N, C-alpha and C positions, 0 to 999 in steps of 0.2 A: 476804632482807630481815630485819632485826633490830629488835625493838621491846623496849625495856627489857632484860631478861635472857633473853628467850625468842626463839629463832631460828625462822624459817619458810622453807619452800621454796616453789617456784612452785605446788605442788599444794594449798597451804593447810594443810600439816601442820606440826606442831611438830617439833623435833628428836627428840622421843620417839616420833614416828610417829603421834600422835593428830590426827585431823581437827579443824580449828578452827571450821569454819562450820556451826553448827546441827546438825540431824539429817541432812539429805540431802547425800550426796557420792557419788562413784563407788564408794568402798569400801563405804559403807552399802548402796547399791543392790545390789552383788554379794552382800553378806552377807544382805540381805533375800531375794534370789532363792534363795540356798542354803538358808536356813531354811524358807522357804515351800514350796519343792519337796520338801525332805526330810520336813517334817511331813505334806505331802499323801501322800507314799509311806507314811509310818508309819500313816496312817489307812486306807490300802488293805489293809495286812497282816492285821489281825485278821479282817476280813470274808473275805478270800481263804483264810486259814488255817482258819476255821470251816467254810466251805463245802467246801473241799478235804478236810479231815479227815473230815467227816461223809460225804462222797461215797465215801471209801475204806473206810467201815465202822468207823472207829476210835472213833466215838461220843464222848460227853462226856468219858469217861475219857482217851481218847487226846488230845483237844483240850486238856484240863487239863494233861496231861503236857507237851505241846508249849509251852503258855504258861509253865509252870513252868520248862521247860528254857531258855527265853529270859530270863525275869525273874530266875531264880536267879543265874546268872553275872553279870548286870548289877548286881544288888544287892550281891553279895559282892566284886566286883572294882572297883567304881567308885572306891573310895578309892585304889587303886593307879593307876587312870587319872588321878586328880588329880596324883599324883607325876610320872607321865610327862609330862602336859601342862605342868606347871611346869618340867620339866627340858628338854624339847625345844621348847617354846612351844606354846600351844593350837592354833594354826593347823596346825602339822605333825602333831600328834596327831590332829586332826579329819580331815585329809586322809587319813592312813593308815587311820583307822577307816572313812571313807566308801568307800575302795577295797576294804577287807576286806568291808564289807557289800554292795558291788556284786557281789563274787565270790560271797559266801554266798547272797544272795537270787537272783542269777542262776542259780546251781546248782540252787536249789530250784525255780525256774521251769522249768529244763530237765528236771528229774526228773518234775515233774507233767505236762509236755508229752509226755514219752516214755511215760507210762503210769501205773502205780501204784507210787510209791516206798515202800519199806519204812519201817515206823515208826521203826526205829533211825536211818535216814538223816535223816528229818525232825527227830528230836530232836537229832541231832548238829549239824545245820546251825542249828537254833534256838539251841543253846548257843553255837556259834561267833558267831552274830550278836549274842547277848547280850554276849559278851566284847567285841566290837567297839563296841557301844553304850556299854559301861563305859569304853572308851578315849575315845569321842567326847564324852560328856555333860559331864565336868568343864570342858572347854575353852570351853563356851558362855559362862560368866561372864567369861572373860578377854578375849574378843574385843571386845565392845561398848564398853568404856571406851577401847579403842585406836583405834576408827574414827569416833568422834563426840564432839563437845564436849557434846552434850545427851543424856546417858545416859538420863534419864527419858523424854524424847520418843522416843528410839530404841526403848526397851523398850515403850512404848505402841504404836508403829507395828508392831513385831514381834508383839506380843500380838494385835492386831487381825488382822494378816495370817495368823498361825498358826491363829487361831480359825476364820478363813474356810476355810483349807486343811483343817482337821480336819472342818469341816462338809461340805465338798464331797467329801472322800476316800471315805467309805463309799458315797456315791451313785455315784461313778465306779467303785468296785469292783463294786457290784451290776450296773452296766451292762456292764462288761467280762466278768463271769462269765456274765451272761445271753446276751450276744452272741457271746462267744468261749469262754472257759473260765477256771477259777481260775489256770491257768498264765499267762494273759495279765496278770492282776492282779499276780501275783508278778513278772512281767517288767517291768511298768511301775514297780513299786516298786523293783526293782533299778536301773532306769535313773535314778530320782530321785537315788540316791546318787552316780551318775556325774556328774550335773549339779551336785550340791552340791560334790563334790570339785573340779570345774573352776572353780566360782565362788570357792571358798576359795583355790585355787591362784592366781587372778588378783588376790587382795587385795594391796595394797601397804601393808603395815603392819609396824611394828617392835615388838618386845617387849623388856622389860627383861632384862638378863643373867640366866641361869639359876642363877648361883651356882656352888658347888663341885660339879662333875660326879662327883667321887669320893665324895661324901657317901652313906652307905648308905641304902637304901630305908627301913629301919625308922626312921632318924633323920628322914628327910623326912616320913614318916607322923606321927611324934611332933610335929614342928614344926607340921604342919597341924592336928593335934588340939589342940595348945596354943593356937593362934590361934583355933580354933573355940570351945574351952571357955572362953577368957578373955572372951568376949563374951556376957554373960547374955541380951541381947535375941535373939541368934542361936540359942543352944541352947534357950531357952524356947519359941521359935516351933517349932523342929523337934520338941520334945517334944509340943507340942499337935498338930502335924501327924501324928505317929506314933500318938497316941491316936485321932485322928479317922480316920486311915487304917484302923485296926483295927475301929472301932466305927461309923463313919459311911460314908466313901466306899467302903470295900471292900464292905460289905453292901448299900449303897443300889442299886447297878446290878442285881445278880442278883435281890434281893428285890423291887425296884421292877418289874422285868420280870415276875416271877412273879405279882404282884398286878394290874398294869395290863393285861397282854396278855389274860387271860381276861375282864376287865371292859370294856376299851375297844378290844380288838383290836390287832393289830400296827400298824395305822395310827395309832391313838391313842397308843400307846407311842412310835412314831417322832415323832409331833407334839411330845410334851413334850421329847424329846431334842433335836429341832430348835430348840425354844424355848430350851433351855439353850445350845445352840451360838450362836444369835442373840444371847443375852445376853452371851456371851463376847466377841463382836465389839463390841457396844455398850460393854462395860466397858473394852475397850482404847481405844476412841475417846474415852470419857469421861476416861480417864487422860491423854489429850493436853491436855485443857483444865484439869483439876483437878490442882493440884500442891500438896498440903498441906504446911505447914511441919513437921508431925509425921506423916509418911506412914504408919507402922505403926499408930499410934493410930487415925487416921481409917479406914484399911482394916479394922482389927479391928472397929470399930463396924459397918461395913457387913456384915462376916461374921456378927457377932452378931445383926444384925437379919434377915438373909436365910436363913442356913443352917438354923436350927431349923424354920421353916415348910417348907423344902424337904423335910426328912425327915418332918415331921408331915403334910404333904399326902398322902404315901404311906401313913403309918400310919393316918390317920383316914379315908382313902377319900374325900377331897374331890372335887367335880366336876372333870371333866377340864380345863375352862377355867381353874379356879382353880389346879389343880396345875401347868398350863402357865405360869401367871403366876409361881408360886413357883420353878419351874425357870428361867424367864427371869431373875428377880431374883438367884437363886443363881449363875447363869452370869456375870452382870454383876459381881457382887461378887467372885467368884473371880478373874475376869480383872483387875479393878481391883487386887485384892490382889497378884496376880502381878507387876504392873508395879511397885508400891511395894516389894515384897520384892526383886525382882531388882535394882532401882536401889539399894536400901539395901546389899545385899551387895556390889555392884560398886563402890560409892563409899566404903564404910566399911572395907573390908578391903584391906590392902596388896596391890599388884598381884603381887608376887613369890610370894605364897602363895595367891592368889585361887582358882586351880584346885583346890588341895588342900582349902581350906575349903569351896568349893562342892561338892566330892565328898562330904564328910561331910554337907552339907545334903541332897544327892540321896539318899544312902544312908538317912539317917534318915526321909526323906519317903516313899520307895517301898517299904521293906521290909514295913511293916505292912499295906498295902492287900491284897496277895495273901493274907496270913494271914486278913484279914477276909473275903475272898471264899470262902476254903476253909472257914471255920468257920461262916459265916452259915447254910448249909443245915442242919447238925445243930442249931444253936441255934434256928432257925425251927421245926424239927420238934418241939423241946422246949417252946417257949413261944409259938410262932406268929409268922408274919412281921410282922404289924402290931405285936405287942408288941416284937419285936426292933427295928423301926424307931422305935418310941416311945423306946426306949433311945437310939437314934441322935440323936433330936431333943433329948433331955435332955443328952446328951454335948456336942452343939454349944453349947447354952446355957451349960453349966458351964465348958467349956474356953475359950471365947472371952471369957467374963466374967473368968475367972482370968487370961487373957493380958493383959487391960486393967489388971489389978492389979499387973503387973510394972513397976516404975518405969522400967527401961531400955527397955522396949518403948513405954510410954506417952510417954516423954520424948525418944525418939530424933528428932533433927532432920535434915531433908534436908541433904545435903552439897552445897556449891557445885560441887565437882569431885572426881574420884576420889582416894583416898589413894595417892600414888605409892610409898610404902615406909615402913618403920618401923612403929611401933605406931600403931594407930588410936585 
């Protein structure tokens, strides 16, 4: 059927392959299943790794090495993953990455099931899985605009579902470890990547032409950087996220645990983390109803109001119920922000460079948090954990207030539909 200048097939897709009817469609259902399953598996992995490494006697040092072996290649290579995704299409890159992670995590499960794997093997597999994640991550931004006409609504549903999976994953991991072994948790994690690959394989979606296949990698990287750097709203946000990763989100988890567990016990600490997870679900659901005309401005205000109390509640030693309320509000604001941010990137950046631009987004967002985690211990020994978290609270206040002062962030308007190509 043809209406105006846009043609449609029987499945309700335009000739560009994008679903035309609201959020829900067969394609979106498949993608939602892929993401929810994959995120559930991601939430199993840290628990299984921590218990498995400690049981083998590798201690905190070995666990830190394994986490660094995973995050390092991911952070260093994700920009190259963006080049690959834009060249071969995000769907193909993500399927290849899922199959690689199925093999990597499956091997890790087999090694733990067989006995005591050597540290070098665990580190090598962690690094291989980090490389695969670097290939997978950039494609996430490119799929949503191709499978739904309501990008904002789709991101809200995805955020709520992923938050639920992240909340349930550690509980499932603990049950698997208690009833079976860490190997079982690694095995279930591996299986989730297989499910994700099958769902992505079943997607019926088209992507824009990849352009010149002979174009050198360095030129593709330069094009992605140029598109990233030309948008002040984009790099300003990533700069703020990098600062907060180093001074807020990196230190908050380990220092929060160090303060709360002795005072409130492991159950109290688990309760405030659960409150943050519940807030993330609520934030995604709220984003389904709230669609601000200036999405980044509104979301930044929410972060400005909720993130300083989140850090301050730990620094000041507030009562557990009040700390839980702060964690709930911070989780909701972060989730709401995530929906507005994902939608802005997916609708304001041309589709043919979207994966590369998103790769720079991911790289800038994740690199600083591990550094913050590594440095928070020595800093806390020097000035005290509560003083360090007070710095975190001030950092939140200053950086999000500064972000509101950027005219391009404050004035960015929600786009009616994704930018198909050309300059945004």
